[in-house]
HTML snippet that shows the backbone in 3Dmol.js (N, CA, C, O; Angstrom):
<script src="https://3Dmol.org/build/3Dmol-min.js"></script>
<div id="view" style="width:600px;height:400px;position:relative"></div>
<script>
const pdb = `
ATOM      1  N   MET A   1     118.064 153.710  63.512  1.00  0.00           N
ATOM      2  CA  MET A   1     118.227 154.283  64.830  1.00  0.00           C
ATOM      3  C   MET A   1     116.831 154.545  65.406  1.00  0.00           C
ATOM      4  O   MET A   1     116.016 155.214  64.772  1.00  0.00           O
ATOM      5  N   ASP A   2     116.554 154.024  66.596  1.00  0.00           N
ATOM      6  CA  ASP A   2     115.249 154.294  67.177  1.00  0.00           C
ATOM      7  C   ASP A   2     115.238 155.665  67.858  1.00  0.00           C
ATOM      8  O   ASP A   2     116.275 156.315  67.986  1.00  0.00           O
ATOM      9  N   ASP A   3     114.071 156.084  68.283  1.00  0.00           N
ATOM     10  CA  ASP A   3     113.869 157.440  68.797  1.00  0.00           C
ATOM     11  C   ASP A   3     114.690 157.704  70.073  1.00  0.00           C
ATOM     12  O   ASP A   3     115.257 158.786  70.229  1.00  0.00           O
ATOM     13  N   ASP A   4     114.756 156.711  70.991  1.00  0.00           N
ATOM     14  CA  ASP A   4     115.494 156.887  72.243  1.00  0.00           C
ATOM     15  C   ASP A   4     116.998 156.998  72.013  1.00  0.00           C
ATOM     16  O   ASP A   4     117.651 157.841  72.629  1.00  0.00           O
ATOM     17  N   SER A   5     117.551 156.175  71.150  1.00  0.00           N
ATOM     18  CA  SER A   5     118.990 156.237  70.901  1.00  0.00           C
ATOM     19  C   SER A   5     119.361 157.522  70.152  1.00  0.00           C
ATOM     20  O   SER A   5     120.453 158.059  70.338  1.00  0.00           O
ATOM     21  N   GLU A   6     118.462 158.006  69.316  1.00  0.00           N
ATOM     22  CA  GLU A   6     118.718 159.271  68.620  1.00  0.00           C
ATOM     23  C   GLU A   6     118.718 160.433  69.607  1.00  0.00           C
ATOM     24  O   GLU A   6     119.576 161.312  69.524  1.00  0.00           O
ATOM     25  N   LYS A   7     117.770 160.448  70.537  1.00  0.00           N
ATOM     26  CA  LYS A   7     117.725 161.491  71.564  1.00  0.00           C
ATOM     27  C   LYS A   7     118.963 161.432  72.451  1.00  0.00           C
ATOM     28  O   LYS A   7     119.521 162.466  72.819  1.00  0.00           O
ATOM     29  N   ASN A   8     119.385 160.230  72.789  1.00  0.00           N
ATOM     30  CA  ASN A   8     120.584 160.047  73.606  1.00  0.00           C
ATOM     31  C   ASN A   8     121.820 160.572  72.883  1.00  0.00           C
ATOM     32  O   ASN A   8     122.666 161.235  73.483  1.00  0.00           O
ATOM     33  N   PHE A   9     121.916 160.272  71.598  1.00  0.00           N
ATOM     34  CA  PHE A   9     123.040 160.752  70.788  1.00  0.00           C
ATOM     35  C   PHE A   9     123.049 162.278  70.718  1.00  0.00           C
ATOM     36  O   PHE A   9     124.097 162.900  70.893  1.00  0.00           O
ATOM     37  N   VAL A  10     121.897 162.879  70.465  1.00  0.00           N
ATOM     38  CA  VAL A  10     121.793 164.338  70.378  1.00  0.00           C
ATOM     39  C   VAL A  10     122.171 164.969  71.724  1.00  0.00           C
ATOM     40  O   VAL A  10     122.847 165.998  71.759  1.00  0.00           O
ATOM     41  N   ARG A  11     121.738 164.360  72.822  1.00  0.00           N
ATOM     42  CA  ARG A  11     122.067 164.885  74.151  1.00  0.00           C
ATOM     43  C   ARG A  11     123.577 164.835  74.402  1.00  0.00           C
ATOM     44  O   ARG A  11     124.155 165.797  74.906  1.00  0.00           O
ATOM     45  N   ARG A  12     124.215 163.709  74.049  1.00  0.00           N
ATOM     46  CA  ARG A  12     125.671 163.586  74.253  1.00  0.00           C
ATOM     47  C   ARG A  12     126.445 164.589  73.404  1.00  0.00           C
ATOM     48  O   ARG A  12     127.415 165.182  73.876  1.00  0.00           O
ATOM     49  N   VAL A  13     126.031 164.779  72.175  1.00  0.00           N
ATOM     50  CA  VAL A  13     126.694 165.752  71.294  1.00  0.00           C
ATOM     51  C   VAL A  13     126.535 167.164  71.858  1.00  0.00           C
ATOM     52  O   VAL A  13     127.475 167.958  71.841  1.00  0.00           O
ATOM     53  N   GLY A  14     125.347 167.464  72.354  1.00  0.00           N
ATOM     54  CA  GLY A  14     125.094 168.769  72.955  1.00  0.00           C
ATOM     55  C   GLY A  14     125.971 169.013  74.179  1.00  0.00           C
ATOM     56  O   GLY A  14     126.498 170.111  74.357  1.00  0.00           O
ATOM     57  N   GLU A  15     126.129 167.995  75.020  1.00  0.00           N
ATOM     58  CA  GLU A  15     126.991 168.119  76.212  1.00  0.00           C
ATOM     59  C   GLU A  15     128.441 168.360  75.810  1.00  0.00           C
ATOM     60  O   GLU A  15     129.119 169.200  76.402  1.00  0.00           O
ATOM     61  N   GLN A  16     128.914 167.636  74.820  1.00  0.00           N
ATOM     62  CA  GLN A  16     130.295 167.821  74.357  1.00  0.00           C
ATOM     63  C   GLN A  16     130.494 169.223  73.804  1.00  0.00           C
ATOM     64  O   GLN A  16     131.534 169.837  74.043  1.00  0.00           O
ATOM     65  N   GLU A  17     129.529 169.733  73.078  1.00  0.00           N
ATOM     66  CA  GLU A  17     129.629 171.076  72.517  1.00  0.00           C
ATOM     67  C   GLU A  17     129.659 172.125  73.629  1.00  0.00           C
ATOM     68  O   GLU A  17     130.435 173.078  73.560  1.00  0.00           O
ATOM     69  N   ARG A  18     128.827 171.957  74.642  1.00  0.00           N
ATOM     70  CA  ARG A  18     128.830 172.892  75.778  1.00  0.00           C
ATOM     71  C   ARG A  18     130.185 172.877  76.494  1.00  0.00           C
ATOM     72  O   ARG A  18     130.690 173.931  76.879  1.00  0.00           O
ATOM     73  N   ARG A  19     130.771 171.697  76.673  1.00  0.00           N
ATOM     74  CA  ARG A  19     132.095 171.598  77.319  1.00  0.00           C
ATOM     75  C   ARG A  19     133.158 172.297  76.485  1.00  0.00           C
ATOM     76  O   ARG A  19     134.022 172.984  77.030  1.00  0.00           O
ATOM     77  N   LYS A  20     133.103 172.130  75.178  1.00  0.00           N
ATOM     78  CA  LYS A  20     134.070 172.795  74.300  1.00  0.00           C
ATOM     79  C   LYS A  20     133.943 174.306  74.366  1.00  0.00           C
ATOM     80  O   LYS A  20     134.945 175.016  74.443  1.00  0.00           O
ATOM     81  N   LEU A  21     132.711 174.797  74.336  1.00  0.00           N
ATOM     82  CA  LEU A  21     132.491 176.242  74.411  1.00  0.00           C
ATOM     83  C   LEU A  21     132.953 176.792  75.756  1.00  0.00           C
ATOM     84  O   LEU A  21     133.553 177.865  75.815  1.00  0.00           O
ATOM     85  N   LYS A  22     132.679 176.068  76.828  1.00  0.00           N
ATOM     86  CA  LYS A  22     133.110 176.507  78.161  1.00  0.00           C
ATOM     87  C   LYS A  22     134.633 176.511  78.255  1.00  0.00           C
ATOM     88  O   LYS A  22     135.210 177.433  78.832  1.00  0.00           O
ATOM     89  N   ALA A  23     135.287 175.505  77.702  1.00  0.00           N
ATOM     90  CA  ALA A  23     136.755 175.439  77.733  1.00  0.00           C
ATOM     91  C   ALA A  23     137.366 176.577  76.935  1.00  0.00           C
ATOM     92  O   ALA A  23     138.394 177.126  77.332  1.00  0.00           O
ATOM     93  N   GLY A  24     136.758 176.937  75.828  1.00  0.00           N
ATOM     94  CA  GLY A  24     137.270 178.032  75.011  1.00  0.00           C
ATOM     95  C   GLY A  24     137.162 179.375  75.705  1.00  0.00           C
ATOM     96  O   GLY A  24     138.000 180.252  75.491  1.00  0.00           O
ATOM     97  N   LYS A  25     136.144 179.549  76.531  1.00  0.00           N
ATOM     98  CA  LYS A  25     135.951 180.807  77.242  1.00  0.00           C
ATOM     99  C   LYS A  25     136.807 180.906  78.493  1.00  0.00           C
ATOM    100  O   LYS A  25     136.945 181.992  79.056  1.00  0.00           O
ATOM    101  N   SER A  26     137.383 179.798  78.941  1.00  0.00           N
ATOM    102  CA  SER A  26     138.118 179.802  80.204  1.00  0.00           C
ATOM    103  C   SER A  26     139.505 180.439  80.095  1.00  0.00           C
ATOM    104  O   SER A  26     140.174 180.603  81.115  1.00  0.00           O
ATOM    105  N   VAL A  27     139.951 180.800  78.904  1.00  0.00           N
ATOM    106  CA  VAL A  27     141.249 181.445  78.743  1.00  0.00           C
ATOM    107  C   VAL A  27     141.091 182.916  79.102  1.00  0.00           C
ATOM    108  O   VAL A  27     140.406 183.668  78.409  1.00  0.00           O
ATOM    109  N   THR A  28     141.728 183.308  80.181  1.00  0.00           N
ATOM    110  CA  THR A  28     141.644 184.690  80.645  1.00  0.00           C
ATOM    111  C   THR A  28     143.023 185.322  80.571  1.00  0.00           C
ATOM    112  O   THR A  28     144.011 184.671  80.231  1.00  0.00           O
ATOM    113  N   ILE A  29     143.065 186.596  80.896  1.00  0.00           N
ATOM    114  CA  ILE A  29     144.347 187.294  80.894  1.00  0.00           C
ATOM    115  C   ILE A  29     145.277 186.693  81.945  1.00  0.00           C
ATOM    116  O   ILE A  29     146.490 186.624  81.748  1.00  0.00           O
ATOM    117  N   TRP A  30     144.694 186.261  83.063  1.00  0.00           N
ATOM    118  CA  TRP A  30     145.517 185.684  84.132  1.00  0.00           C
ATOM    119  C   TRP A  30     146.092 184.337  83.720  1.00  0.00           C
ATOM    120  O   TRP A  30     147.243 184.031  84.033  1.00  0.00           O
ATOM    121  N   SER A  31     145.301 183.531  83.019  1.00  0.00           N
ATOM    122  CA  SER A  31     145.835 182.244  82.574  1.00  0.00           C
ATOM    123  C   SER A  31     146.917 182.455  81.518  1.00  0.00           C
ATOM    124  O   SER A  31     147.886 181.698  81.459  1.00  0.00           O
ATOM    125  N   GLY A  32     146.753 183.491  80.678  1.00  0.00           N
ATOM    126  CA  GLY A  32     147.793 183.812  79.696  1.00  0.00           C
ATOM    127  C   GLY A  32     149.079 184.259  80.366  1.00  0.00           C
ATOM    128  O   GLY A  32     150.168 183.850  79.961  1.00  0.00           O
ATOM    129  N   LEU A  33     148.959 185.105  81.399  1.00  0.00           N
ATOM    130  CA  LEU A  33     150.145 185.535  82.148  1.00  0.00           C
ATOM    131  C   LEU A  33     150.793 184.363  82.866  1.00  0.00           C
ATOM    132  O   LEU A  33     152.018 184.280  82.956  1.00  0.00           O
ATOM    133  N   GLY A  34     149.966 183.459  83.375  1.00  0.00           N
ATOM    134  CA  GLY A  34     150.507 182.265  84.032  1.00  0.00           C
ATOM    135  C   GLY A  34     151.298 181.407  83.066  1.00  0.00           C
ATOM    136  O   GLY A  34     152.350 180.875  83.420  1.00  0.00           O
ATOM    137  N   MET A  35     150.796 181.270  81.843  1.00  0.00           N
ATOM    138  CA  MET A  35     151.512 180.486  80.832  1.00  0.00           C
ATOM    139  C   MET A  35     152.842 181.143  80.471  1.00  0.00           C
ATOM    140  O   MET A  35     153.854 180.465  80.297  1.00  0.00           O
ATOM    141  N   MET A  36     152.827 182.478  80.360  1.00  0.00           N
ATOM    142  CA  MET A  36     154.086 183.184  80.054  1.00  0.00           C
ATOM    143  C   MET A  36     155.091 182.986  81.193  1.00  0.00           C
ATOM    144  O   MET A  36     156.283 182.798  80.950  1.00  0.00           O
ATOM    145  N   GLY A  37     154.607 183.030  82.422  1.00  0.00           N
ATOM    146  CA  GLY A  37     155.486 182.804  83.560  1.00  0.00           C
ATOM    147  C   GLY A  37     156.062 181.407  83.560  1.00  0.00           C
ATOM    148  O   GLY A  37     157.237 181.211  83.871  1.00  0.00           O
ATOM    149  N   LEU A  38     155.240 180.440  83.212  1.00  0.00           N
ATOM    150  CA  LEU A  38     155.702 179.057  83.157  1.00  0.00           C
ATOM    151  C   LEU A  38     156.766 178.878  82.082  1.00  0.00           C
ATOM    152  O   LEU A  38     157.763 178.188  82.295  1.00  0.00           O
ATOM    153  N   VAL A  39     156.553 179.499  80.932  1.00  0.00           N
ATOM    154  CA  VAL A  39     157.550 179.432  79.854  1.00  0.00           C
ATOM    155  C   VAL A  39     158.847 180.106  80.306  1.00  0.00           C
ATOM    156  O   VAL A  39     159.935 179.592  80.045  1.00  0.00           O
ATOM    157  N   GLY A  40     158.737 181.244  80.977  1.00  0.00           N
ATOM    158  CA  GLY A  40     159.923 181.942  81.469  1.00  0.00           C
ATOM    159  C   GLY A  40     160.712 181.104  82.452  1.00  0.00           C
ATOM    160  O   GLY A  40     161.937 181.019  82.367  1.00  0.00           O
ATOM    161  N   TRP A  41     160.006 180.482  83.388  1.00  0.00           N
ATOM    162  CA  TRP A  41     160.701 179.635  84.364  1.00  0.00           C
ATOM    163  C   TRP A  41     161.312 178.403  83.711  1.00  0.00           C
ATOM    164  O   TRP A  41     162.367 177.935  84.140  1.00  0.00           O
ATOM    165  N   SER A  42     160.667 177.875  82.683  1.00  0.00           N
ATOM    166  CA  SER A  42     161.215 176.680  82.027  1.00  0.00           C
ATOM    167  C   SER A  42     162.510 177.001  81.284  1.00  0.00           C
ATOM    168  O   SER A  42     163.290 176.097  80.983  1.00  0.00           O
ATOM    169  N   VAL A  43     162.746 178.279  80.986  1.00  0.00           N
ATOM    170  CA  VAL A  43     164.024 178.701  80.388  1.00  0.00           C
ATOM    171  C   VAL A  43     165.007 179.102  81.484  1.00  0.00           C
ATOM    172  O   VAL A  43     166.187 178.758  81.417  1.00  0.00           O
ATOM    173  N   ALA A  44     164.523 179.828  82.494  1.00  0.00           N
ATOM    174  CA  ALA A  44     165.408 180.377  83.525  1.00  0.00           C
ATOM    175  C   ALA A  44     166.030 179.301  84.405  1.00  0.00           C
ATOM    176  O   ALA A  44     167.216 179.384  84.724  1.00  0.00           O
ATOM    177  N   VAL A  45     165.265 178.302  84.801  1.00  0.00           N
ATOM    178  CA  VAL A  45     165.775 177.296  85.738  1.00  0.00           C
ATOM    179  C   VAL A  45     166.950 176.505  85.153  1.00  0.00           C
ATOM    180  O   VAL A  45     167.986 176.416  85.813  1.00  0.00           O
ATOM    181  N   PRO A  46     166.845 175.926  83.946  1.00  0.00           N
ATOM    182  CA  PRO A  46     168.006 175.206  83.413  1.00  0.00           C
ATOM    183  C   PRO A  46     169.216 176.123  83.186  1.00  0.00           C
ATOM    184  O   PRO A  46     170.360 175.699  83.345  1.00  0.00           O
ATOM    185  N   THR A  47     168.954 177.375  82.815  1.00  0.00           N
ATOM    186  CA  THR A  47     170.052 178.320  82.602  1.00  0.00           C
ATOM    187  C   THR A  47     170.777 178.589  83.917  1.00  0.00           C
ATOM    188  O   THR A  47     172.007 178.574  83.963  1.00  0.00           O
ATOM    189  N   LEU A  48     170.032 178.833  84.972  1.00  0.00           N
ATOM    190  CA  LEU A  48     170.651 179.091  86.274  1.00  0.00           C
ATOM    191  C   LEU A  48     171.348 177.859  86.835  1.00  0.00           C
ATOM    192  O   LEU A  48     172.420 177.967  87.430  1.00  0.00           O
ATOM    193  N   LEU A  49     170.747 176.693  86.648  1.00  0.00           N
ATOM    194  CA  LEU A  49     171.399 175.464  87.113  1.00  0.00           C
ATOM    195  C   LEU A  49     172.702 175.207  86.360  1.00  0.00           C
ATOM    196  O   LEU A  49     173.701 174.809  86.960  1.00  0.00           O
ATOM    197  N   GLY A  50     172.693 175.431  85.058  1.00  0.00           N
ATOM    198  CA  GLY A  50     173.923 175.270  84.277  1.00  0.00           C
ATOM    199  C   GLY A  50     174.993 176.250  84.707  1.00  0.00           C
ATOM    200  O   GLY A  50     176.168 175.894  84.794  1.00  0.00           O
ATOM    201  N   THR A  51     174.594 177.483  84.977  1.00  0.00           N
ATOM    202  CA  THR A  51     175.548 178.499  85.429  1.00  0.00           C
ATOM    203  C   THR A  51     176.133 178.131  86.790  1.00  0.00           C
ATOM    204  O   THR A  51     177.340 178.238  87.004  1.00  0.00           O
ATOM    205  N   ALA A  52     175.263 177.693  87.713  1.00  0.00           N
ATOM    206  CA  ALA A  52     175.738 177.315  89.051  1.00  0.00           C
ATOM    207  C   ALA A  52     176.701 176.133  88.976  1.00  0.00           C
ATOM    208  O   ALA A  52     177.731 176.132  89.650  1.00  0.00           O
ATOM    209  N   LEU A  53     176.379 175.142  88.175  1.00  0.00           N
ATOM    210  CA  LEU A  53     177.272 173.994  88.016  1.00  0.00           C
ATOM    211  C   LEU A  53     178.589 174.426  87.374  1.00  0.00           C
ATOM    212  O   LEU A  53     179.657 173.955  87.763  1.00  0.00           O
ATOM    213  N   GLY A  54     178.512 175.319  86.394  1.00  0.00           N
ATOM    214  CA  GLY A  54     179.720 175.823  85.749  1.00  0.00           C
ATOM    215  C   GLY A  54     180.609 176.591  86.714  1.00  0.00           C
ATOM    216  O   GLY A  54     181.830 176.433  86.691  1.00  0.00           O
ATOM    217  N   LEU A  55     180.011 177.420  87.562  1.00  0.00           N
ATOM    218  CA  LEU A  55     180.801 178.148  88.569  1.00  0.00           C
ATOM    219  C   LEU A  55     181.476 177.182  89.526  1.00  0.00           C
ATOM    220  O   LEU A  55     182.642 177.361  89.878  1.00  0.00           O
ATOM    221  N   TRP A  56     180.752 176.166  89.944  1.00  0.00           N
ATOM    222  CA  TRP A  56     181.323 175.169  90.849  1.00  0.00           C
ATOM    223  C   TRP A  56     182.487 174.435  90.170  1.00  0.00           C
ATOM    224  O   TRP A  56     183.539 174.245  90.780  1.00  0.00           O
ATOM    225  N   LEU A  57     182.298 174.023  88.912  1.00  0.00           N
ATOM    226  CA  LEU A  57     183.364 173.318  88.187  1.00  0.00           C
ATOM    227  C   LEU A  57     184.572 174.230  87.944  1.00  0.00           C
ATOM    228  O   LEU A  57     185.713 173.785  88.059  1.00  0.00           O
ATOM    229  N   ASP A  58     184.331 175.492  87.612  1.00  0.00           N
ATOM    230  CA  ASP A  58     185.445 176.432  87.413  1.00  0.00           C
ATOM    231  C   ASP A  58     186.236 176.641  88.698  1.00  0.00           C
ATOM    232  O   ASP A  58     187.455 176.809  88.666  1.00  0.00           O
ATOM    233  N   ASP A  59     185.535 176.629  89.828  1.00  0.00           N
ATOM    234  CA  ASP A  59     186.208 176.787  91.114  1.00  0.00           C
ATOM    235  C   ASP A  59     187.034 175.554  91.451  1.00  0.00           C
ATOM    236  O   ASP A  59     188.154 175.677  91.946  1.00  0.00           O
ATOM    237  N   ARG A  60     186.500 174.382  91.191  1.00  0.00           N
ATOM    238  CA  ARG A  60     187.181 173.116  91.529  1.00  0.00           C
ATOM    239  C   ARG A  60     188.249 172.720  90.502  1.00  0.00           C
ATOM    240  O   ARG A  60     189.324 172.245  90.867  1.00  0.00           O
ATOM    241  N   TYR A  61     187.948 172.916  89.248  1.00  0.00           N
ATOM    242  CA  TYR A  61     188.837 172.476  88.162  1.00  0.00           C
ATOM    243  C   TYR A  61     189.105 173.624  87.191  1.00  0.00           C
ATOM    244  O   TYR A  61     188.596 173.620  86.071  1.00  0.00           O
ATOM    245  N   PRO A  62     189.898 174.600  87.613  1.00  0.00           N
ATOM    246  CA  PRO A  62     190.175 175.715  86.690  1.00  0.00           C
ATOM    247  C   PRO A  62     190.943 175.206  85.464  1.00  0.00           C
ATOM    248  O   PRO A  62     191.781 174.309  85.553  1.00  0.00           O
ATOM    249  N   GLY A  63     190.635 175.796  84.355  1.00  0.00           N
ATOM    250  CA  GLY A  63     191.288 175.373  83.119  1.00  0.00           C
ATOM    251  C   GLY A  63     191.309 176.502  82.122  1.00  0.00           C
ATOM    252  O   GLY A  63     191.022 177.656  82.439  1.00  0.00           O
ATOM    253  N   ARG A  64     191.650 176.143  80.932  1.00  0.00           N
ATOM    254  CA  ARG A  64     191.778 177.122  79.863  1.00  0.00           C
ATOM    255  C   ARG A  64     190.417 177.634  79.394  1.00  0.00           C
ATOM    256  O   ARG A  64     190.281 178.796  79.011  1.00  0.00           O
ATOM    257  N   HIS A  65     189.412 176.758  79.428  1.00  0.00           N
ATOM    258  CA  HIS A  65     188.071 177.127  78.967  1.00  0.00           C
ATOM    259  C   HIS A  65     187.118 177.254  80.153  1.00  0.00           C
ATOM    260  O   HIS A  65     187.294 176.600  81.181  1.00  0.00           O
ATOM    261  N   SER A  66     186.126 178.091  79.994  1.00  0.00           N
ATOM    262  CA  SER A  66     185.172 178.369  81.070  1.00  0.00           C
ATOM    263  C   SER A  66     184.021 177.369  81.066  1.00  0.00           C
ATOM    264  O   SER A  66     183.264 177.275  80.100  1.00  0.00           O
ATOM    265  N   TRP A  67     183.906 176.626  82.160  1.00  0.00           N
ATOM    266  CA  TRP A  67     182.765 175.736  82.329  1.00  0.00           C
ATOM    267  C   TRP A  67     181.481 176.553  82.479  1.00  0.00           C
ATOM    268  O   TRP A  67     180.412 176.144  82.025  1.00  0.00           O
ATOM    269  N   THR A  68     181.606 177.699  83.117  1.00  0.00           N
ATOM    270  CA  THR A  68     180.434 178.533  83.367  1.00  0.00           C
ATOM    271  C   THR A  68     179.765 178.939  82.052  1.00  0.00           C
ATOM    272  O   THR A  68     178.552 178.804  81.895  1.00  0.00           O
ATOM    273  N   LEU A  69     180.563 179.432  81.122  1.00  0.00           N
ATOM    274  CA  LEU A  69     179.992 179.844  79.832  1.00  0.00           C
ATOM    275  C   LEU A  69     179.403 178.666  79.061  1.00  0.00           C
ATOM    276  O   LEU A  69     178.320 178.762  78.484  1.00  0.00           O
ATOM    277  N   ALA A  70     180.126 177.569  79.061  1.00  0.00           N
ATOM    278  CA  ALA A  70     179.656 176.397  78.311  1.00  0.00           C
ATOM    279  C   ALA A  70     178.348 175.869  78.887  1.00  0.00           C
ATOM    280  O   ALA A  70     177.415 175.567  78.142  1.00  0.00           O
ATOM    281  N   LEU A  71     178.279 175.756  80.218  1.00  0.00           N
ATOM    282  CA  LEU A  71     177.067 175.211  80.821  1.00  0.00           C
ATOM    283  C   LEU A  71     175.931 176.220  80.850  1.00  0.00           C
ATOM    284  O   LEU A  71     174.762 175.834  80.851  1.00  0.00           O
ATOM    285  N   LEU A  72     176.257 177.509  80.872  1.00  0.00           N
ATOM    286  CA  LEU A  72     175.220 178.526  80.735  1.00  0.00           C
ATOM    287  C   LEU A  72     174.544 178.377  79.374  1.00  0.00           C
ATOM    288  O   LEU A  72     173.316 178.395  79.285  1.00  0.00           O
ATOM    289  N   MET A  73     175.331 178.231  78.326  1.00  0.00           N
ATOM    290  CA  MET A  73     174.770 178.066  76.975  1.00  0.00           C
ATOM    291  C   MET A  73     173.998 176.751  76.847  1.00  0.00           C
ATOM    292  O   MET A  73     172.949 176.697  76.204  1.00  0.00           O
ATOM    293  N   ALA A  74     174.529 175.692  77.466  1.00  0.00           N
ATOM    294  CA  ALA A  74     173.828 174.405  77.419  1.00  0.00           C
ATOM    295  C   ALA A  74     172.487 174.499  78.148  1.00  0.00           C
ATOM    296  O   ALA A  74     171.480 173.992  77.653  1.00  0.00           O
ATOM    297  N   GLY A  75     172.464 175.138  79.312  1.00  0.00           N
ATOM    298  CA  GLY A  75     171.218 175.303  80.057  1.00  0.00           C
ATOM    299  C   GLY A  75     170.224 176.169  79.314  1.00  0.00           C
ATOM    300  O   GLY A  75     169.029 175.875  79.293  1.00  0.00           O
ATOM    301  N   LEU A  76     170.714 177.236  78.702  1.00  0.00           N
ATOM    302  CA  LEU A  76     169.840 178.116  77.926  1.00  0.00           C
ATOM    303  C   LEU A  76     169.243 177.371  76.741  1.00  0.00           C
ATOM    304  O   LEU A  76     168.050 177.499  76.464  1.00  0.00           O
ATOM    305  N   THR A  77     170.050 176.604  76.050  1.00  0.00           N
ATOM    306  CA  THR A  77     169.564 175.820  74.909  1.00  0.00           C
ATOM    307  C   THR A  77     168.534 174.795  75.358  1.00  0.00           C
ATOM    308  O   THR A  77     167.484 174.646  74.734  1.00  0.00           O
ATOM    309  N   LEU A  78     168.835 174.095  76.434  1.00  0.00           N
ATOM    310  CA  LEU A  78     167.905 173.098  76.954  1.00  0.00           C
ATOM    311  C   LEU A  78     166.589 173.745  77.387  1.00  0.00           C
ATOM    312  O   LEU A  78     165.512 173.213  77.118  1.00  0.00           O
ATOM    313  N   GLY A  79     166.679 174.891  78.055  1.00  0.00           N
ATOM    314  CA  GLY A  79     165.480 175.598  78.485  1.00  0.00           C
ATOM    315  C   GLY A  79     164.638 176.075  77.313  1.00  0.00           C
ATOM    316  O   GLY A  79     163.412 175.967  77.344  1.00  0.00           O
ATOM    317  N   CYS A  80     165.280 176.598  76.290  1.00  0.00           N
ATOM    318  CA  CYS A  80     164.534 177.064  75.107  1.00  0.00           C
ATOM    319  C   CYS A  80     163.865 175.900  74.382  1.00  0.00           C
ATOM    320  O   CYS A  80     162.727 176.023  73.927  1.00  0.00           O
ATOM    321  N   LEU A  81     164.557 174.782  74.275  1.00  0.00           N
ATOM    322  CA  LEU A  81     163.953 173.602  73.645  1.00  0.00           C
ATOM    323  C   LEU A  81     162.765 173.101  74.461  1.00  0.00           C
ATOM    324  O   LEU A  81     161.737 172.716  73.903  1.00  0.00           O
ATOM    325  N   ASN A  82     162.913 173.109  75.773  1.00  0.00           N
ATOM    326  CA  ASN A  82     161.837 172.687  76.653  1.00  0.00           C
ATOM    327  C   ASN A  82     160.623 173.610  76.505  1.00  0.00           C
ATOM    328  O   ASN A  82     159.491 173.135  76.409  1.00  0.00           O
ATOM    329  N   ALA A  83     160.854 174.916  76.488  1.00  0.00           N
ATOM    330  CA  ALA A  83     159.759 175.879  76.334  1.00  0.00           C
ATOM    331  C   ALA A  83     159.093 175.729  74.969  1.00  0.00           C
ATOM    332  O   ALA A  83     157.867 175.772  74.867  1.00  0.00           O
ATOM    333  N   TRP A  84     159.890 175.555  73.932  1.00  0.00           N
ATOM    334  CA  TRP A  84     159.345 175.384  72.587  1.00  0.00           C
ATOM    335  C   TRP A  84     158.466 174.138  72.516  1.00  0.00           C
ATOM    336  O   TRP A  84     157.384 174.168  71.930  1.00  0.00           O
ATOM    337  N   ARG A  85     158.934 173.044  73.114  1.00  0.00           N
ATOM    338  CA  ARG A  85     158.169 171.799  73.118  1.00  0.00           C
ATOM    339  C   ARG A  85     156.849 171.972  73.871  1.00  0.00           C
ATOM    340  O   ARG A  85     155.811 171.483  73.426  1.00  0.00           O
ATOM    341  N   TRP A  86     156.889 172.663  75.005  1.00  0.00           N
ATOM    342  CA  TRP A  86     155.691 172.880  75.807  1.00  0.00           C
ATOM    343  C   TRP A  86     154.679 173.756  75.066  1.00  0.00           C
ATOM    344  O   TRP A  86     153.487 173.451  75.057  1.00  0.00           O
ATOM    345  N   VAL A  87     155.144 174.833  74.451  1.00  0.00           N
ATOM    346  CA  VAL A  87     154.250 175.736  73.710  1.00  0.00           C
ATOM    347  C   VAL A  87     153.649 175.011  72.501  1.00  0.00           C
ATOM    348  O   VAL A  87     152.468 175.188  72.202  1.00  0.00           O
ATOM    349  N   ALA A  88     154.442 174.206  71.811  1.00  0.00           N
ATOM    350  CA  ALA A  88     153.918 173.452  70.665  1.00  0.00           C
ATOM    351  C   ALA A  88     152.847 172.458  71.120  1.00  0.00           C
ATOM    352  O   ALA A  88     151.841 172.277  70.435  1.00  0.00           O
ATOM    353  N   LYS A  89     153.058 171.817  72.267  1.00  0.00           N
ATOM    354  CA  LYS A  89     152.069 170.875  72.802  1.00  0.00           C
ATOM    355  C   LYS A  89     150.772 171.604  73.163  1.00  0.00           C
ATOM    356  O   LYS A  89     149.683 171.125  72.848  1.00  0.00           O
ATOM    357  N   GLU A  90     150.887 172.744  73.813  1.00  0.00           N
ATOM    358  CA  GLU A  90     149.699 173.528  74.169  1.00  0.00           C
ATOM    359  C   GLU A  90     148.964 174.001  72.912  1.00  0.00           C
ATOM    360  O   GLU A  90     147.733 174.006  72.880  1.00  0.00           O
ATOM    361  N   ASN A  91     149.699 174.391  71.895  1.00  0.00           N
ATOM    362  CA  ASN A  91     149.089 174.831  70.634  1.00  0.00           C
ATOM    363  C   ASN A  91     148.310 173.682  69.995  1.00  0.00           C
ATOM    364  O   ASN A  91     147.200 173.883  69.501  1.00  0.00           O
ATOM    365  N   ARG A  92     148.885 172.483  70.003  1.00  0.00           N
ATOM    366  CA  ARG A  92     148.175 171.318  69.461  1.00  0.00           C
ATOM    367  C   ARG A  92     146.902 171.049  70.243  1.00  0.00           C
ATOM    368  O   ARG A  92     145.868 170.730  69.656  1.00  0.00           O
ATOM    369  N   GLU A  93     146.968 171.177  71.576  1.00  0.00           N
ATOM    370  CA  GLU A  93     145.787 170.938  72.412  1.00  0.00           C
ATOM    371  C   GLU A  93     144.689 171.956  72.131  1.00  0.00           C
ATOM    372  O   GLU A  93     143.509 171.605  72.096  1.00  0.00           O
ATOM    373  N   ILE A  94     145.071 173.214  71.931  1.00  0.00           N
ATOM    374  CA  ILE A  94     144.099 174.272  71.661  1.00  0.00           C
ATOM    375  C   ILE A  94     143.407 174.032  70.329  1.00  0.00           C
ATOM    376  O   ILE A  94     142.198 174.235  70.208  1.00  0.00           O
ATOM    377  N   HIS A  95     144.164 173.603  69.334  1.00  0.00           N
ATOM    378  CA  HIS A  95     143.597 173.429  67.984  1.00  0.00           C
ATOM    379  C   HIS A  95     142.936 172.075  67.785  1.00  0.00           C
ATOM    380  O   HIS A  95     142.402 171.801  66.710  1.00  0.00           O
ATOM    381  N   LYS A  96     142.965 171.235  68.792  1.00  0.00           N
ATOM    382  CA  LYS A  96     142.358 169.905  68.687  1.00  0.00           C
ATOM    383  C   LYS A  96     140.861 170.005  68.672  1.00  0.00           C
ATOM    384  O   LYS A  96     140.175 168.985  68.589  1.00  0.00           O
TER     385      LYS A  96
END
`;
const viewer = $3Dmol.createViewer("view");
viewer.addModel(pdb, "pdb");
viewer.setStyle({}, {cartoon: {color: "spectrum"}});
viewer.zoomTo();
viewer.render();
</script>
């Protein structure tokens, strides 16, 4: 390795390290609250959509079993799986 390519390599490594340190410091209380809000909405929206669809189906097609309860549970399950997947992805990104 000649002197110029070694200096170039050291400079690039230094820049990458500075970017990593800056990214690690960018997590603030507000970004943490924002992430919690995003996780909450990712659970709430499918749950509410399932409930609304269930109410509509119960109104149109009344039957022995409640569409509202079934779709509420389906929406809640889908929302929790979605939130779990998102949090796991963020955790992998943080530890990368």
